N, C-alpha and C positions, 0 to 999 in steps of 0.2 A: 196419730197413733203408729208406732211401727209395725211394717208386716212380718206376721210371725214367718219362720222359715218352715219348710213342710219336709215330714221325713217319711219317705217310702220303706215301709218293711216287708222286705220278700226274701226270708233265708236261702230256699232252695230254689233254683232255678233249673228245670228238667225236659225243658223243649216240648210241651204239650199245650193245649190250647188255653191254660190257665196263662202260663208263659207268654204266648202271643196275645191274649189280652192286656197283660201287664205292660209290654213293651209299648203297646198302642197308646194305650191310657198315659203311660207315662212321659213318652215324648211330647205329645200332646200339651198334657199339662206344664212341660219343660218349655214349649213355646209361648206358652201364656204367662208362667210366672215364674219369677227370679227365686233364688235360693233355694235349689232342692237337692236334697242328699238321699241316698239309697244305701239302707241297710242291708247288707246280705253276707251269704258265705261263698259266694261265687267270684270268680277273678275274670279279667279279660272281658270287661263289657262295655269298654268305652266306644267300639265302632257301632254298638247298638242302641247307646243313650246317650244322647246329645244334651249338652248344659244341664248335667247332674253330675254331682259329687258321689263316687261310690267308696263307701267304706267297707272294709272287709276283713276277715283275720287275715294274718299275715302267713301264719302256718298253713301247708299243704294239707295238713292232718284234718284240718275241719273240711277242707273242700271234698277231699277222699272219703269223708264219714256219710252217714245215713242221715235221714231227714231231722231226726231228734236231734243228735249233737250238733247239727246245722242250726236246729230253733235255739239250743243251748247258748251258744256261742254267740248267737244273733241277739239273743233277750241282753245277754251281758253288755254288747256293745250298745244296745239302747239305753241301757240303766247308766252306764259311763255317760252317755251323751247327754242324757236329761239331767243328771246329777251334777254336770257343770255347767248347762243353762237351763232355763225353763222358756225360752222364746222359740217354741216350736209346737207344733200340730202335728200329727203323726196319722197316714193312710196306710193301713194294714192289709196286703193281700193273702197272707199265709200266716199260720199260727197264730191267727187272731184272739183266742181267748188270751194266751199268754201276754199279747202286747197290749191287749184292753185292761189287764192288770196293772201292769207297770205302769201305764198312762193314768190310771185313777190313783195310782200308788204316788204321781207326781204332780196329779192336778193338772194334766195336759189334755188336750181335746183330740178323740181319735175317732177317725172313718174306718170302719171294718167292711171288707169285702168278701161276702160268703161267695166260695166258687161251685162248692156241689153239694146236692140235696142232703138234708142230715139226716136221711134214711140210711147213708152210710157212715155216719159219723156220732150217731146218737142212739147206740141200742138198746142201751138198758137204762133202769129207773135213775141209777146215779148218776152218769153221764147225763141225761137229760136236766135234772136237779142242777148241776155245776153248771150247763150251758144255759139253762135260763138264768140263773144269778149274774153270770159272767157277760153276757151276751147285752142282757140290759143296761150295763154299765157303760156303754158305748155311745158316744153322742151321735153318731149316724151308723146304721147299717145298710151297705146296698146289697142286693142280688137281682140275678141276672135273667129271673121269669116271674110272671105273676103266679104259676103255679108253685115257685120257691116261696115268693112271699107268702103265700097262705099257708103253706108249711110250717114256717117260720112262727107266724102267728099262732098257729095251733099247738104246736109242740113246746115253744119256749115262751109264749106269751109277748112278745117282741115284735114291734113295728118297724117295719122295714120299708125302704126304697126301692123300687125295682127299676133297673135301667139295662135294656138289651144289650148284648156284645155289639161293639162298633165292628159294622161289617163293610169292609174295603173292595167292592165290587172290582174295581179297575185292578186293584192290585192283585186280586185273586186270578182275573183274566188273564194279567200280564205274567204271571207264576206258570199259569197254565201252557205257556207256550215255549216253554223251555224244552231244548230237544233232547228227547231221553230214548232208552231202549224200548221196544214193544215187546210186552211180554206175552200179550194174549194172542192166541192162534184167530184167524179171521172169521171162522164157523162157530166158535165158541161164545157160549152166554159169559158174557166177560163181568165177574163181579170183584168187587174192592172193599177191604174195611182198613181203615186208619185208626190206629189208637195204641197207647202204652200196653205192653204186653203184660198185663197185670189182672188179677180177678176180679177188679171191678169193670173192666173192659169186658171179659167173659168170651174170647174167642172161641173157647171149646163148643160153645153151642151153635155157632156158625159152621164148625166142622162137622159136628153131628147131622145137621140138617143136609150139608154137601154130601155127606155118607150116605143118608136117606135115599137121596135121590140120584147119584150118581150113575146108576146103570141105566137111567131112563134118558138123560139129558148130556152133551156135550159142555161140560163146565169147567172153566179155568178160575180160581181165586188167587188173588192177591193179597196177601197182610202185609201192611206197612206198620212197622213199628219194632221197639224194642221195649226190655223190661224183665221182671223177675221170673216171668211165666213161659220164657223162651222154649226151655228145654222140656218143659212140661208140654208145650205144643208140639213141638218137634216128635217127642216122644208119641203122642196121641196119633200124629199123622204117619208116621211108623207103622203104629201098631194096626193101624185102620186100613193100610194100604191105598192112601190118598196121596201120595208122595207127588204122582205125576200131575197131578190136579191143583197143586196148591204150590205158591212161590211166598217166600218171606223174606225180607230186607228193609233197612232202614234208609230213610231220605229226608233232609230237613225240609224238601218242596215234595210234596205229594200230589200237589195239582195236575201235573202233567199225565200223572197216571190214573187220576180219577177222571180227566177228560178221556182216556183212551176207555174207560170201563163203559159198560151198559146199567150197572147196577150198583150202587151201595148200599152196605148194610152194616147196621149200629146194632151191636148185642149187649151193650151195657146192662148192668145191675141197677146203677144210679149215676145220675149227670149233674148238671146246674143248667146250663143251654149249651149243648154240645155244637162248638164251631163247625168241625168238620159236616154236618148236617146243613149248616146254611151254605158252605163251601159249595157243595154237591150240588145244592139245588141251584148255585150261581152259575153252576157249569152243567146246568139242565140234565142233572142225572136223576133218574128214579131211585127214590128212597124208602129203603125197608127198615124198620127201628122197632127195637123192643119197646115197649110202653111203659119204659121206666121212668121214675121220680128224677128229676123233673127235666123239662125241656121238649122233650120229641115229639108229643101230642101237642103241645104249642106251636111248636115250628111246623109240623104236619098240617095244625088245623083239625084237631081231632080225627084225622084219618081221610080228610077230603085231599090232601095234599101229600099222600103217601101212604104206606102200608105199615100197621103198627102190628105187633105181635105181643104176646103173652113172655115176660120176662124167664128167660132160661128154659122155654118150652120149643125143643128144635123141632119138634113135629110140627108145630104150629108155623115156625119159619118156614120148614120147606115146602109148606101148603102156600104160604106166601110168596116164595119163589116161583112156584109151578102157576099161581095165578098169575104172575107178571109174564112167564112165557107164555101164557094162553090168552092173555088179554092185554096184548100190548099198546093198542090204540087208546084203551079205557084207562092204562096208567099215565100215558103221555099227557093227557088231558089233567089228571090228577097232578103231575110236576109241571106243569103250565100254571095250572091254581097257584102252587106253592111259589112258583118263581113271581108270579105277579103281586104277592103279597109281602114281599121282601123288603118294603119300604119302610116297615116296621124297625128293621135293623139299621138303617140308615146310619153310616159312619158321620157323619158331621153332626147329626142330631143328637146322638147318643154321647158323643166326646161334650158336648156342650153341656150337657147334664152333669158329667161328671165335673166340669170346670165350675158351675154353678154352686156345686153340693160343695167342695173343695174351698171356695170363696167365703162361704159361711163358717168356717173355722179357723180361718189363717187372718 
């Protein structure tokens, strides 16, 4: 029987943790499987993707559009390809519900990888019903944490397969050795947070916590990211007179800056399995994270390997920062505990799990 071609479906590539996992998984699959096609609205990906044919809209209009328009044009391209040949299976990383419905229309097998907790995208009764029906039409659904798997079963009555994000520790260590400017004063408490500047990542909570204790401790904060909330964040910093304490910029390689820091803080309202927490632990940094769904609690072993605070509770976060300042030896032991448990996220083991699942549908 002729092997089916595999279509990867990823309309919008924006430079976050989801995209990082996409490139890792896609390149690994392409090293093991012939005939892989990517449908995306992006261009100029040939240097980042090897042995993958890339199909994208010719007009720059779509690349300069928001996510929804990118989803629309890529769904059109998917329909166009499947209408010409049924010798395909699909692996969707984004716009999953739309991709599932199209595949069912053409009787095509599909794997769907969900990246973030349904707490962020199924907030009302009607949406839950739609997702419950649609997700159960997929052949296989992959999620990236056990907590996420349990949420999907509870909210949508759907069985999923959990595969942790593949963690390449050597690559992280190599990236951390890049020579960069040091923004941290020597005698300051060096705090860093990395993530898109959007409501989900909720950097305002971190800024409120810093404001709460700024007169008590010498703190320097670096925010690495870009996004729709940049001006909102800058306005908050200016209005609360903490401009001297905070530096904001974007880089595609935050590892050297994480390496310089004492403390990594994540303030998200929801996640999937945040790569940046794993990367910080590889670099042996103490982590404080919101106890959001899903991922942080699992990575930090229910608080044994890092500190957890209530989502959006800046006073709780400020107390956790103070706890770190006053209990550095205890926090060092917590960080070491997390570091010693990283084998769960092993790069090779988890990529092989992806390959085995893909082989089941092609």
